[in-house]
N, C-alpha and C positions, 0 to 999 in steps of 0.2 A: 709390353704394350704401354702406350701413353694415352691416358683418358683425359680429354680436355672438355669441360662443360661448355655447352653452346650458348648459355645465357637463358635457355628455357629449361627450367628445372627437370632433372631426370634424363635429359638428352645429352649425348656425348659424341664428339668426334674422336675416333680411336685410331691411333697410328701404330701399326706394328713396328717393331724394331728389328729390321732384317740383319741376319748374319751373312756376310758376303765373303767369298773367296774366289779363286780363279775359276771355279766351276759356275758361279752365279750367286744366288742368294736363297735363304730360307727364312721364313718368318712365321711366328705363331699368330693365328687369327682368332683363336678362341682358347680360353683357359678358364675352367669353372672357378678356380680359386681367385684369379684376377678379377673376373666379372662379379664375383661375390662382394668384392671391395666397393663396388658402386651400387650394391643392393640388388643385383640381379640374381634371383633364385629360380626363375622359371626354366622349364625344359624347352628346348627347341623341338617342336613337333612336326614341322614342315619346312622344307627347303625348296626354293624356286629359283629358276634361272631365266632371265629375260634377255632377248636380243632386240635391239631397235636399229633399224637400217639407216634412217635419215637424220642428219644434223638438224637441230631446231625442233625436233619432235617433243611434244609434251605428253607425259603420262601422269594422270592424277587429277585431282587431289583425293585420294581414297582413304577410307577407314572402315573398321568393322564396329558394329554397335554392341554395347554390353548385352549379355555377359560374354561376348566373343571378342571384346577389345583385345588387341594383340600388341606385344612387344616385337619390334623388328630390328634386325641387324643387317645392314646392307654393305656390299662391297662391289666396286666397279672393277671388273677383270679385263675389260677391253674398251678402249676409247676413254671418254670423259663425259661426265654429266654434272649439271647443277642440281644437287639434291635439296629438296625443300620440305620442311615440316611446319605444320601449323598446330599450335596448342589449342585444342578444342575441349579441354577439361572444364566443365561448367563452373567449378569453384576456383579455378586458377587465377592468380593475379596477372598472369600473362595471356589470358584468354584472347584468342584470335591474333596473337603475335606469331611471326614466322621467322625462321632462320634458313639460310641457304648456304651450302658448302659444296665446293667442287670436290667430287670424288673421281679418281682416275686410276687407270692401270699403273700409270707412272708414279703418282703420289701414294698409292696403296692405302689411303685413308678409308675408314669405315664410318658409318653413321649408326648410332644406337638410338632407337626411337622408342620411348616408353608408350604404354597404353594411353589412349586419350589424345592421340595426335593424328592429324590427316597427313598423308605423305604423297609426294609426287616428284617428278624430275623432268628436266629438259636436257636432251642430248646436245653436247657441245661439239661432238665429232660424229662422223658417220660410223656405223657398225659398232654400237655400244652394247656391252653385256654386263648385266648386274646379277649377283647372287644374293638371295634374300634368305634369312633365317626367320622363322615365325614361331611365336609362343602359343598360338592358337591355330586350329585348322580353319581353312577357308570355309565359311558358312554361307551358302547362297541364301539370299533374302535377308541377310543381316549385315549387308554392306551399305555404306553411304559414301557420298562424295560432295565436294565443294567445287563450284565452277572455278577453273584455273584463272579466270580474269575477274574474279569477284572484287568489286571496288572496296568492300569493307576490309578485305585482307590486303589488297593492292601489292601483290607479288611483283617484284622487278625481275622479269625473265631476262636472261643474258643475251638472247638472240631473237630475231624475228621468228614467229611461230610458223612452222612448216607443215606439220602433220599432227592431227589430233583425232582420236577415235570418235565415232558418233556417240558412244556411251559417255565419254568424258565431256563432249560438247553439251550433253543434256544434263550434266550435274547442275543443281540449282544454285542460284545466287542466294546468299544469306539474307534473311529478313529478321524482323524483330522477334519472331517466334523461335528462332534458333537459339537454344540455351546451352548447347554443347552436349557432351556425353559424360 
């Protein structure tokens, strides 16, 4: 696997190195020893799979509050998404900076997101599927969100917005009281 830092400390774009032959291809998507080299020691305790029907849909920007902050590893296995992370670590020199990376079934790239980041994505095609690994269990009542159109963050979404859940529409805009997590 090739680990490329995103510019936000602790986050990486990971590219599997497929072995191909006449049958197709095979690639490793996780290896404890290789992930240890980027400082990952946490156990993956939960895996989720999402399906999003419509191109242009936004999901996010979500995070869990301490002590339930989580590390995530995401991979797109059908379609393509613009995957977005925001650094919300209160003491970070990159506070409220964001990075966006295209993840697709075709490019096989994965996003490694450390604790202390908000995460979301926009579908670039119809019928997108993502697989997520989490280092913490989902904890109701301990989640947070940032509005997808918050001007303090100013995310440049790739496409016109087509579908956003009521929950995501209700995420707050950041104000002076938001100090991060």
